[in-house]
Backbone as CSV, one residue per row, in Angstrom:
resi,resn,N_x,N_y,N_z,CA_x,CA_y,CA_z,C_x,C_y,C_z
1,MET,-69.773,63.632,-62.125,-68.407,64.035,-62.240,-67.618,63.335,-61.129
2,SER,-66.595,62.627,-61.511,-65.779,61.942,-60.520,-64.395,62.568,-60.470
3,ILE,-63.874,62.584,-59.284,-62.541,63.143,-59.075,-61.551,61.994,-59.064
4,SER,-60.588,62.056,-59.948,-59.557,61.026,-60.006,-58.502,61.344,-58.958
5,ARG,-58.244,60.368,-58.108,-57.280,60.588,-57.041,-56.361,59.382,-56.954
6,ALA,-55.090,59.634,-57.034,-54.108,58.550,-56.937,-53.379,58.682,-55.605
7,ASP,-53.501,57.664,-54.773,-52.781,57.662,-53.502,-51.378,57.130,-53.713
8,ALA,-50.435,57.804,-53.107,-49.052,57.360,-53.198,-48.873,56.125,-52.323
9,PRO,-47.998,55.226,-52.710,-47.764,54.056,-51.866,-47.113,54.459,-50.536
10,THR,-47.406,53.703,-49.520,-46.874,53.986,-48.191,-45.408,53.565,-48.124
11,SER,-44.579,54.470,-47.661,-43.153,54.167,-47.585,-42.815,53.507,-46.249
12,ARG,-41.635,52.959,-46.192,-41.167,52.312,-44.970,-41.009,53.336,-43.850
13,LEU,-40.545,54.530,-44.194,-40.378,55.580,-43.193,-41.713,55.973,-42.571
14,GLU,-42.761,56.030,-43.371,-44.085,56.354,-42.838,-44.578,55.281,-41.883
15,ARG,-44.339,54.032,-42.225,-44.727,52.948,-41.315,-43.945,53.001,-40.024
16,ILE,-42.649,53.305,-40.115,-41.824,53.406,-38.909,-42.297,54.563,-38.043
17,LEU,-42.613,55.707,-38.652,-43.118,56.847,-37.892,-44.438,56.522,-37.205
18,ALA,-45.328,55.839,-37.913,-46.629,55.505,-37.337,-46.482,54.546,-36.154
19,ILE,-45.697,53.510,-36.340,-45.528,52.524,-35.275,-44.805,53.129,-34.082
20,SER,-43.762,53.916,-34.332,-43.025,54.500,-33.215,-43.860,55.525,-32.456
21,SER,-44.713,56.272,-33.150,-45.558,57.224,-32.430,-46.563,56.507,-31.543
22,VAL,-47.117,55.406,-32.026,-48.057,54.645,-31.205,-47.345,54.023,-30.008
23,VAL,-46.170,53.464,-30.232,-45.422,52.832,-29.143,-45.030,53.870,-28.086
24,ILE,-44.558,55.025,-28.513,-44.157,56.073,-27.567,-45.368,56.579,-26.785
25,ALA,-46.503,56.753,-27.453,-47.704,57.221,-26.758,-48.200,56.190,-25.748
26,VAL,-48.150,54.912,-26.098,-48.577,53.862,-25.169,-47.625,53.786,-23.967
27,LEU,-46.325,53.873,-24.228,-45.369,53.870,-23.122,-45.574,55.067,-22.202
28,ALA,-45.842,56.226,-22.771,-46.089,57.414,-21.956,-47.356,57.253,-21.128
29,LEU,-48.392,56.667,-21.723,-49.635,56.452,-20.990,-49.447,55.451,-19.850
30,VAL,-48.749,54.374,-20.120,-48.499,53.366,-19.082,-47.655,53.952,-17.959
31,SER,-46.625,54.713,-18.293,-45.787,55.297,-17.241,-46.563,56.337,-16.442
32,LEU,-47.463,57.075,-17.082,-48.289,58.036,-16.364,-49.242,57.326,-15.413
33,ILE,-49.850,56.248,-15.870,-50.752,55.481,-15.009,-49.993,54.892,-13.829
34,VAL,-48.801,54.367,-14.079,-47.992,53.811,-12.988,-47.642,54.893,-11.974
35,LEU,-47.238,56.059,-12.453,-46.884,57.141,-11.543,-48.082,57.631,-10.739
36,LEU,-49.262,57.589,-11.320,-50.446,58.025,-10.589,-50.946,56.971,-9.604
37,LEU,-50.740,55.688,-9.899,-51.237,54.630,-9.040,-50.269,54.212,-7.939
38,VAL,-49.004,54.529,-8.072,-48.011,54.108,-7.070,-48.353,54.624,-5.675
39,PRO,-48.668,55.890,-5.486,-49.017,56.335,-4.133,-50.331,55.726,-3.621
40,ALA,-51.249,55.387,-4.512,-52.517,54.803,-4.084,-52.324,53.419,-3.473
41,PHE,-51.313,52.699,-3.906,-51.039,51.378,-3.365,-50.059,51.404,-2.204
42,GLY,-49.653,52.572,-1.785,-48.820,52.700,-0.603,-47.334,52.585,-0.840
43,PHE,-46.905,52.554,-2.077,-45.476,52.502,-2.351,-44.878,53.892,-2.177
44,GLU,-43.658,53.924,-1.751,-42.947,55.191,-1.595,-42.093,55.432,-2.832
45,PHE,-41.879,56.687,-3.139,-40.981,57.008,-4.238,-39.528,56.878,-3.816
46,GLY,-39.291,56.661,-2.549,-37.945,56.402,-2.058,-37.282,57.639,-1.505
47,ASN,-36.399,57.401,-0.572,-35.624,58.491,0.003,-34.206,57.988,0.184
48,PRO,-33.251,58.245,-0.626,-33.290,59.110,-1.806,-34.056,58.447,-2.938
49,PRO,-34.583,59.245,-3.839,-35.385,58.671,-4.923,-34.563,57.789,-5.854
50,ALA,-35.179,56.722,-6.297,-34.511,55.798,-7.212,-34.549,56.358,-8.635
51,TRP,-33.654,55.886,-9.481,-33.527,56.408,-10.836,-34.730,56.085,-11.697
52,TYR,-35.398,54.952,-11.450,-36.483,54.552,-12.338,-37.723,55.428,-12.185
53,TRP,-37.916,56.064,-11.031,-39.043,56.996,-10.919,-38.799,58.226,-11.794
54,ASP,-37.553,58.665,-11.812,-37.220,59.799,-12.682,-37.365,59.424,-14.154
55,ALA,-36.986,58.199,-14.508,-37.122,57.750,-15.893,-38.595,57.640,-16.286
56,LEU,-39.429,57.103,-15.390,-40.860,57.028,-15.676,-41.477,58.411,-15.823
57,LEU,-41.047,59.325,-14.979,-41.558,60.689,-15.067,-41.132,61.344,-16.381
58,ALA,-39.905,61.115,-16.804,-39.427,61.695,-18.063,-40.185,61.106,-19.253
59,VAL,-40.450,59.801,-19.239,-41.204,59.181,-20.331,-42.632,59.727,-20.363
60,ALA,-43.242,59.880,-19.201,-44.609,60.412,-19.155,-44.641,61.878,-19.569
61,TYR,-43.615,62.620,-19.225,-43.594,64.057,-19.499,-43.277,64.366,-20.959
62,TYR,-42.318,63.650,-21.525,-41.871,63.939,-22.889,-42.471,63.009,-23.946
63,GLY,-43.079,61.914,-23.547,-43.578,60.931,-24.502,-44.704,61.442,-25.371
64,PHE,-45.692,62.087,-24.768,-46.831,62.570,-25.542,-46.446,63.662,-26.539
65,PRO,-45.645,64.657,-26.158,-45.235,65.638,-27.174,-44.415,65.041,-28.316
66,VAL,-43.542,64.100,-28.011,-42.747,63.458,-29.066,-43.663,62.657,-29.995
67,ALA,-44.620,61.931,-29.424,-45.562,61.174,-30.252,-46.402,62.113,-31.117
68,PHE,-46.803,63.252,-30.568,-47.577,64.225,-31.334,-46.757,64.784,-32.492
69,ILE,-45.491,65.097,-32.243,-44.623,65.610,-33.303,-44.432,64.562,-34.399
70,LEU,-44.294,63.295,-34.010,-44.160,62.229,-35.004,-45.426,62.087,-35.842
71,VAL,-46.589,62.217,-35.216,-47.847,62.112,-35.964,-47.999,63.291,-36.927
72,VAL,-47.651,64.487,-36.475,-47.730,65.656,-37.362,-46.763,65.492,-38.529
73,THR,-45.566,65.003,-38.263,-44.601,64.746,-39.334,-45.149,63.722,-40.321
74,LEU,-45.773,62.679,-39.809,-46.367,61.659,-40.667,-47.481,62.245,-41.539
75,ILE,-48.312,63.077,-40.960,-49.402,63.690,-41.726,-48.850,64.586,-42.832
76,VAL,-47.845,65.380,-42.511,-47.260,66.269,-43.519,-46.603,65.461,-44.633
77,MET,-45.875,64.409,-44.278,-45.251,63.565,-45.301,-46.302,62.924,-46.203
78,ARG,-47.409,62.475,-45.608,-48.478,61.845,-46.382,-49.139,62.848,-47.317
79,MET,-49.340,64.073,-46.844,-49.940,65.105,-47.695,-49.043,65.427,-48.882
80,VAL,-47.750,65.544,-48.625,-46.814,65.847,-49.714,-46.774,64.701,-50.720
81,ALA,-46.750,63.464,-50.237,-46.708,62.318,-51.146,-47.978,62.226,-51.982
82,ASN,-49.127,62.492,-51.377,-50.383,62.431,-52.128,-50.464,63.553,-53.152
83,ARG,-49.979,64.735,-52.813,-49.980,65.840,-53.776,-49.094,65.503,-54.965
84,ARG,-47.931,64.942,-54.709,-47.037,64.564,-55.804,-47.677,63.488,-56.673
85,ALA,-48.358,62.540,-56.051,-48.996,61.462,-56.813,-50.153,62.007,-57.642
86,ASN,-50.890,62.964,-57.098,-52.006,63.551,-57.857,-51.527,64.422,-59.002
87,ARG,-50.405,65.082,-58.839,-49.860,65.879,-59.934,-49.356,65.000,-61.059
88,ALA,-48.792,63.857,-60.706,-48.255,62.954,-61.713,-49.370,62.224,-62.474
89,ALA,-50.512,62.080,-61.819,-51.612,61.318,-62.454,-52.391,62.135,-63.448
């Protein structure tokens, strides 16, 4: 007994979500690594602190949750598209 399964074609929005989630996660990882390694190399965060340290911290802090939300959105969209394709088949 074989199960007939029709996969829906991948939309442009799904590709954009996938690529943007990967890019955001990589940027967050790189900024986190930079923030963790800066004191090890003897650099100061500055007094007064410069704007780019705050920007790196914000990317590291918010990047992973945003990437996770994009991946969950992508998974839900893919499930809905596959269900619609299987009902039509």
